[in-house]
C-alpha positions as CSV (number, residue, x, y, z in Angstrom):
1,M,-5.8,35.1,37.5
2,N,-7.0,32.2,39.8
3,T,-4.5,29.6,40.5
4,A,-7.1,26.8,40.1
5,L,-8.0,28.0,36.5
6,L,-4.4,28.1,35.6
7,D,-4.0,24.6,37.0
8,I,-6.9,23.3,34.9
9,I,-5.5,24.9,31.8
10,R,-2.1,23.3,32.4
11,R,-3.8,19.9,32.9
12,V,-5.9,20.3,29.8
13,L,-2.7,21.2,27.7
14,I,-0.9,18.4,29.1
15,A,-3.6,16.0,28.2
16,A,-3.7,17.2,24.6
17,V,-0.1,16.9,24.2
18,A,-0.3,13.4,25.6
19,I,-3.1,12.5,23.3
20,L,-1.2,13.9,20.2
21,A,1.9,12.0,21.2
22,L,-0.3,8.8,21.4
23,I,-1.7,9.4,18.0
24,V,1.8,10.0,16.5
25,L,3.0,6.7,18.2
26,I,0.3,4.7,16.7
27,A,0.8,6.1,13.2
28,A,4.5,5.3,13.4
29,F,3.9,1.8,14.7
30,R,1.3,1.2,12.0
31,R,3.8,2.4,9.3
32,V,6.5,0.0,10.7
33,I,4.0,-2.9,10.7
34,E,2.9,-2.2,7.2
35,V,6.5,-1.9,6.0
36,R,7.6,-5.5,7.6
37,E,4.3,-7.2,6.8
38,P,1.7,-5.6,4.4
39,L,-1.9,-5.8,5.5
40,A,-3.1,-6.0,2.1
41,A,-1.9,-8.3,-0.6
42,P,0.6,-6.8,-3.1
43,T,-0.9,-5.6,-6.5
44,T,0.8,-7.5,-9.3
45,T,0.1,-7.2,-13.0
46,A,0.4,-10.3,-15.2
47,A,1.8,-9.8,-18.7
48,T,0.4,-12.2,-21.4
49,T,2.3,-12.7,-24.5
50,T,0.9,-14.3,-27.7
51,T,3.0,-15.5,-30.5
52,V,1.8,-16.3,-34.0
53,A,4.2,-18.3,-36.3
54,T,3.3,-18.7,-39.9
55,T,5.0,-21.5,-42.0
56,T,4.4,-21.9,-45.8
57,T,5.1,-25.4,-47.3
58,D,3.3,-25.1,-50.5
59,A,1.8,-22.3,-52.8
60,T,-1.6,-23.7,-51.7
61,T,-0.9,-24.9,-48.2
62,T,-0.5,-22.5,-45.2
63,T,-0.2,-23.7,-41.7
64,T,-0.7,-21.2,-38.8
65,T,0.4,-22.0,-35.3
66,T,-0.8,-19.9,-32.2
67,V,1.1,-20.4,-28.9
68,P,-0.4,-18.8,-26.0
């Protein structure tokens, strides 16, 4: 084979490896940044509790209190 063709193939392969290494480094750097300081706000779920207390003072009077 021609040495010029082999030289071109070698340069293309080196460039492909360099681009792949750059992509891997960028992905790893983004993961480190995401772990240290998340880009999106963390998702939280709020729990709501409702308590109902019923007190009977009389046979005819019932008081119901709802606490949010």
